[in-house]
C-alpha positions in Angstrom: 73.4 104.7 101.3 77.1 106.1 101.9 79.5 107.2 99.7 82.8 108.0 99.6 83.5 111.7 100.4 86.9 111.9 101.3 90.3 109.5 101.4 92.6 110.5 104.6 96.3 109.6 104.5 99.2 110.4 106.7 101.5 113.1 106.6 104.7 114.1 108.7 104.4 117.7 106.9 101.5 118.4 105.9 101.9 121.7 104.1 104.4 120.5 101.9 101.7 117.7 101.3 99.7 119.7 100.4 101.3 121.5 98.0 102.8 118.4 96.4 98.7 117.0 96.1 97.4 120.5 95.3 99.7 120.3 92.2 99.6 117.1 91.1 95.7 116.8 91.4 94.1 120.3 90.6 92.5 120.6 94.4 92.2 124.1 96.1 91.8 123.6 100.5 88.0 123.6 101.8 89.5 125.2 104.2 92.2 126.7 105.9 95.5 124.8 105.3 96.2 123.9 109.5 100.0 122.8 110.8 98.7 119.1 110.9 95.0 118.8 109.4 93.7 120.5 105.7 91.3 118.9 103.5 91.6 118.9 99.5 89.2 119.7 97.1 88.1 119.7 93.8 88.8 122.8 92.5 85.8 122.2 90.1 83.3 119.9 89.9 82.3 116.8 92.0 84.7 114.4 93.2 86.4 112.6 96.1 87.9 114.6 99.2 91.8 114.5 99.9 92.7 115.0 103.9 95.9 115.1 105.4 96.7 115.1 108.9 99.7 114.8 110.8 101.5 111.1 110.7 104.3 109.6 112.4 103.4 106.4 111.8 105.7 105.0 109.5 104.8 104.4 105.9 103.9 101.4 104.9 105.9 100.1 102.3 103.3 97.5 100.8 100.1 99.4 102.0 97.0 97.9 102.2 95.5 101.4 100.5 96.3 103.6 98.2 95.0 105.1 95.5 94.7 104.9 91.8 95.0 108.1 89.5 93.2 106.8 86.0 95.1 108.7 82.8 95.5 108.4 79.1 99.1 109.8 79.5 100.6 107.7 81.8 104.8 108.2 80.9 103.6 112.9 80.7 101.6 112.6 84.1 103.9 110.3 85.4 107.4 112.9 84.2 104.6 116.1 85.2 103.9 114.2 88.5 108.1 113.4 89.7 108.6 117.1 88.7 106.4 118.0 91.4 107.9 115.4 93.4 106.6 112.1 93.0 109.4 109.4 93.7 109.5 106.4 91.3 109.1 102.8 92.9 111.3 99.9 92.1 108.1 98.0 92.9 109.3 93.8 93.1 104.8 92.7 92.4 104.2 94.8 88.9 102.9 91.7 87.2 104.1 91.5 83.0 103.1 94.0 81.1 101.1 95.8 84.0 99.3 99.1 83.1 99.9 101.4 86.2 103.4 102.4 87.4 103.6 102.8 91.2 105.1 105.8 92.7 105.8 108.1 96.2 104.3 112.0 97.5 107.0 113.5 99.1 106.0 111.5 102.2 106.2 108.4 100.8 102.6 107.4 101.0 103.0 105.1 97.7 100.4 105.2 95.2 99.8 104.5 91.3 99.7 106.0 88.2 96.5 103.7 85.6 97.1 103.6 82.2 93.3 103.6 81.5 94.3 102.4 77.7 96.2 100.1 78.4 94.1 96.6 76.5 
């Protein structure tokens, strides 16, 4: 049996991306941050890690893989994440009555904030 240990995302500025994701998720560095690589883990308890590695690959506008962040307070969390440097994305693929909001991190990587109270 295997399990997901970390999700790896590319970043042109690993330090900036790490600062943003640490604030967003309450994560800490597993080992000291390098200019080209860092592994972030939950500050308390267990959970999936987030690795950020330097990459020159362009961001995908419609990524094949992305993060879904779950919350019962979607509006407040979206506002908090935007204040931390995330950007709202004008997503043409929203269904009617979506339970998610699409944002981009400081590197342009898309992720969703899911409203877990939405029917």
